C-alpha positions in Angstrom: 109.7 95.1 99.0 109.3 98.6 97.7 106.0 100.5 97.8 105.1 103.6 95.9 102.8 105.7 98.0 100.8 108.3 95.9 99.5 111.3 97.7 96.1 112.4 96.3 94.4 115.6 97.2 90.8 116.7 96.6 91.6 119.7 94.4 88.8 122.0 95.7 89.2 121.0 99.4 92.9 121.6 99.3 92.3 125.2 98.1 90.5 125.8 101.4 93.5 125.0 103.7 95.2 128.1 104.9 98.8 128.9 104.2 99.6 128.7 107.9 98.0 125.3 108.1 100.1 124.1 105.1 103.2 125.5 106.7 102.5 123.6 110.0 101.8 120.3 108.3 104.9 120.7 106.1 107.0 121.0 109.3 105.3 117.8 110.7 105.9 116.0 107.4 109.6 116.9 107.4 110.1 115.5 110.9 108.1 112.4 110.0 110.0 111.8 106.8 113.3 112.2 108.7 112.3 109.6 111.2 111.3 107.1 108.5 114.4 107.8 106.5 116.6 107.2 109.6 114.9 103.9 110.2 115.7 102.8 106.6 112.1 102.7 105.4 111.8 105.9 103.5 113.8 106.0 100.2 112.3 109.0 98.4 109.7 111.6 99.3 108.8 114.4 96.9 106.0 116.9 96.7 104.7 118.0 93.3 103.9 121.5 92.2 100.3 122.3 91.2 98.8 120.5 88.1 98.7 123.8 86.2 102.5 123.8 86.1 102.6 120.4 84.3 103.0 119.5 80.7 101.5 116.4 79.1 103.7 114.6 76.5 102.1 112.3 73.9 103.3 110.4 70.9 101.3 111.1 67.8 102.2 109.7 64.4 105.7 108.9 65.7 106.3 112.4 67.0 106.4 113.5 70.6 104.4 116.7 71.4 103.7 118.5 74.7 100.7 120.5 75.9 100.4 122.7 78.9 98.7 121.6 82.1 96.7 118.6 82.9 94.7 116.8 80.1 91.3 117.2 81.7 89.4 118.8 84.5 90.4 117.0 87.7 88.6 116.5 91.0 91.7 115.0 92.6 95.4 115.7 91.8 98.6 113.9 92.6 100.4 116.1 95.2 103.5 114.0 95.8 104.8 110.5 96.2 106.9 108.5 98.7 108.9 105.4 98.0 109.2 103.2 101.0 110.9 99.8 101.8 108.7 97.4 103.9 108.4 93.7 104.4 104.7 93.6 103.6 101.9 95.8 102.4 100.6 95.7 105.9 103.8 97.2 107.2 103.7 99.8 104.4 100.2 100.7 105.5 101.3 101.1 109.1 104.1 103.4 108.0 101.8 105.5 105.7 99.1 105.7 108.5 101.6 107.7 110.5 102.1 110.4 107.8 100.8 113.8 109.1 99.7 114.7 105.5 97.1 111.9 105.7 94.7 114.5 107.5 94.5 116.3 104.1 94.6 113.6 101.5 94.3 109.9 100.6 97.4 107.8 100.0 97.4 104.9 97.5 100.0 102.3 98.5 101.1 100.1 95.6 103.8 97.4 95.4 106.5 98.3 93.0 108.9 96.1 91.1 111.8 96.3 88.7 110.8 95.7 85.1 114.3 94.4 84.4 114.0 91.4 86.7 110.2 91.3 87.2 110.5 91.5 90.9 
């Protein structure tokens, strides 16, 4: 089974982490990702830029339009995501529990499926 692991940061608390601390945890995360990728569990791992760099696309009256940034004031922001392969959600939880970034965030683990075949 595939599991999407969404990495959520408390927006205000994440601003308090020093640059040196982020650099150190980034190195740890790269090593962790490589171990899980080598084991065949990690399929994709991507960090996301700050919410202020985003655009929001909506369909209004049949026309798509985009606005800058997030739609509303946010207390938490999506900082990245990981797609993993695991037999069960418990195995996925075990994998995610080893991620170094967990010291700075919460990670939502959600089963994913193909809309084409419903599995």
